[in-house]
C-alpha positions, -999 to 999 in steps of 0.1 A, spaced: 617 758 93 650 744 104 657 707 97 656 699 134 619 708 133 611 677 114 624 655 142 603 675 167 573 672 144 577 634 141 580 631 179 549 653 184 527 631 163 541 597 174 515 596 202 481 579 207 453 594 187 472 600 155 472 579 124 499 584 98 497 578 60 530 582 41 532 582 3 552 595 -25 533 620 -45 526 609 -81 521 631 -110 484 623 -107 484 636 -72 500 670 -80 493 692 -110 522 677 -130 499 658 -153 473 687 -155 446 662 -144 413 677 -134 412 655 -104 444 669 -89 447 662 -52 463 633 -33 447 599 -40 439 581 -7 426 545 -6 389 542 1 393 519 31 416 543 48 396 574 41 364 557 52 382 548 85 393 585 89 359 599 78 331 574 84 305 600 73 315 597 36 309 560 35 274 565 21 270 546 -12 235 560 -16 247 596 -18 264 610 -49 300 620 -42 297 622 -4 323 645 13 336 659 45 355 691 51 384 695 76 414 716 83 447 705 68 480 720 78 511 715 57 534 722 86 566 719 65 555 748 44 534 768 69 503 763 48 467 759 60 435 752 41 400 738 47 400 708 23 376 682 12 376 644 16 354 631 -12 343 598 -25 337 600 -63 313 572 -66 294 577 -99 305 542 -110 277 530 -87 253 549 -110 267 539 -144 296 564 -143 333 558 -145 348 569 -112 350 551 -79 379 566 -59 386 588 -29 407 619 -29 415 650 -9 406 681 -29 402 719 -27 438 727 -21 437 760 -41 457 749 -71 494 756 -76 495 777 -44 494 745 -24 528 728 -19 510 695 -22 498 703 -57 530 720 -69 543 700 -99 577 702 -84 565 682 -54 560 652 -77 580 623 -63 583 639 -28 576 619 3 545 632 22 534 622 56 497 628 64 488 626 101 451 625 109 438 634 143 414 606 149 385 601 173 367 568 176 336 566 153 339 603 144 354 621 114 390 632 118 391 667 132 422 678 113 453 667 94 489 677 97 513 671 68 550 671 64 561 673 27 598 664 25 618 691 9 650 671 3 665 636 5 678 642 40 642 648 53 630 617 34 657 597 51 647 610 86 611 599 79 620 565 66 643 560 96 611 561 117 587 542 96 607 522 70 610 527 33 581 542 13 583 532 -24 565 547 -53 529 535 -56 530 520 -20 516 534 12 529 532 48 502 534 74 512 537 110 500 546 145 516 543 178 488 520 190 489 496 161 523 500 145 524 493 108 487 490 99 488 489 61 470 455 62 440 470 81 432 493 52 442 473 22 417 455 0 411 419 12 439 398 -1 435 363 -15 439 335 10 472 326 -6 493 345 -32 518 327 -54 547 343 -36 536 343 0 555 316 21 538 299 50 563 292 79 566 255 69 576 265 34 604 288 44 639 272 41 651 263 75 684 281 72 664 314 64 648 312 99 682 309 115 700 335 93 679 361 75 688 356 38 707 381 17 688 401 -9 702 381 -38 687 349 -22 652 364 -20 655 377 -56 664 342 -67 633 328 -51 612 355 -68 627 345 -101 617 309 -94 581 320 -87 580 345 -116 599 329 -145 606 351 -175 595 329 -204 576 351 -229 574 381 -205 589 415 -214 619 428 -194 597 457 -181 569 434 -169 593 409 -154 609 436 -133 576 449 -119 562 414 -112 593 401 -96 597 431 -73 561 426 -61 568 389 -56 601 396 -38 583 420 -14 557 393 -6 584 368 1 603 393 23 572 402 43 562 366 49 597 358 60 599 389 82 566 379 99 578 343 105 611 355 120 600 386 139 565 380 151 575 352 176 601 376 191 576 404 194 550 381 210 575 370 236 580 406 247 610 426 257 628 429 291 637 466 285 628 495 263 663 494 249 658 458 238 626 468 221 642 498 203 672 477 192 649 451 176 628 477 159 658 494 145 671 461 132 638 455 114 637 490 99 673 489 87 667 455 71 637 469 53 657 499 40 686 477 29 662 455 10 645 484 -6 678 500 -16 693 470 -33 663 452 -47 660 471 -80 697 467 -87 696 430 -81 665 424 -103 680 445 -131 712 426 -130 694 393 -133 672 405 -162 703 417 -180 717 382 -178 684 365 -188 683 387 -219 717 376 -231 741 401 -216 772 385 -201 785 400 -169 820 416 -173 817 411 -211 786 432 -219 781 449 -185 797 452 -151 778 456 -118 791 483 -94 826 485 -109 851 512 -100 851 539 -127 873 564 -110 888 564 -75 859 566 -51 832 562 -78 812 531 -84 782 534 -107 756 507 -106 762 494 -141 788 501 -168 786 489 -204 803 470 -219 825 465 -188 845 482 -161 876 470 -178 866 486 -211 858 518 -192 893 519 -177 909 512 -210 919 546 -224 920 531 -259 883 522 -258 862 549 -275 840 570 -252 812 566 -277 810 529 -270 805 534 -232 772 535 -214 762 539 -177 730 530 -160 722 542 -125 693 526 -105 672 546 -81 637 536 -69 629 573 -66 647 601 -85 635 634 -71 665 652 -56 685 620 -60 692 621 -98 719 647 -93 739 621 -74 747 603 -106 762 633 -125 797 628 -111 797 590 -118 816 576 -148 832 608 -161 838 594 -196 800 588 -202 784 621 -212 748 608 -213 739 590 -181 708 567 -181 688 564 -149 663 536 -142 636 546 -118 602 535 -105 590 570 -96 555 577 -108 562 609 -127 583 640 -126 575 676 -133 582 690 -168 606 715 -152 626 688 -135 626 666 -166 639 695 -186 667 700 -160 676 663 -161 677 664 -199 699 695 -200 722 678 -175 726 648 -197 703 624 -178 680 601 -197 652 583 -178 646 546 -182 611 537 -168 593 504 -170 566 506 -197 537 500 -173 546 533 -155 548 556 -185 511 566 -181 520 581 -147 542 607 -164 529 640 -180 520 635 -217 547 658 -229 574 637 -212 562 602 -222 577 602 -257 611 609 -243 611 580 -218 630 548 -226 617 514 -215 640 489 -199 635 466 -229 646 495 -252 676 502 -231 687 466 -232 681 465 -269 703 495 -273 731 479 -253 728 447 -272 732 467 -305 763 483 -291 778 449 -283 771 437 -319 787 469 -333 818 463 -313 
């Protein structure tokens, strides 16, 4: 299919009667981890809403069969929505999945699809099971950008649920949240200047650091906890700023589209810079001095600006400084198809480190990364999401920081 078909596909299903679920496929969704439960994980609340007939606690592993079309790859299969519920009978499982994809022949189970953005569109009828599902599995970063331009960023481990009738409906299918989380801000708690001028990402990150101090917490756990906290702050602020505008309504469709585009672009900007900003703060908390032990987005060569250089951009540009003492860290929330972008950054650094939150890669892709001189840095809590053969070769953020600190001592 031509790329233009994706735009047509998105338009086709942006109509009443369709419910979208977008997610990035983890290794545990595909066959990358060789798990016996291979098949996309779908939250119970959402799958029960799409297939009310499987919400039967008294039945063992209730299921429903339906037609699923992977339109991006011209693939069709009759698949199974199943609630594995043996934990209700002293077992271990209590999860819902889509199964019966036919193994590696399915593009959704192909290990090389790990990390890809998939959009599932269910054809929904009130009080009845979904009749069918259409899927677009993004084949490259350009397609991912087209999808996220429509619905906003989709990060690893997060879901985006949307329909034309209800807009962003993730909260409808999420587990009930506590009445108050530590990072959620009520309107009266939001700084007044933030309501006038939406704060820069660094300001929200600083607030997340205030709510999630780092005393006695590892670098890896700090990073994960603070990003979650920052997201809560961002969403509570977004609601306080945008909801009154939406409730007042719009004079024209163009006004509505302009406001929607502003919200989506703000979300993408926040998602794109969040990981870099948190990483920078953690470096400084752990004793690295900016422009002495690291530089943030320095110029390495004309037109090239890696996320982090060690010990500094000045040292990198000093021809007398030994190449062996230089390090580079790129930061990308997802790395599938995007890891190659860092190969031409910082020419003097042969081994390029890449910090990512992606939940797994295929063994073939990992081998290609390694052969290209890329080393993955992954927070410790995400290592179990990677195939067993890859885990020993992953570096935690704490280990990377320790390595850089050792280089500084050596120098």
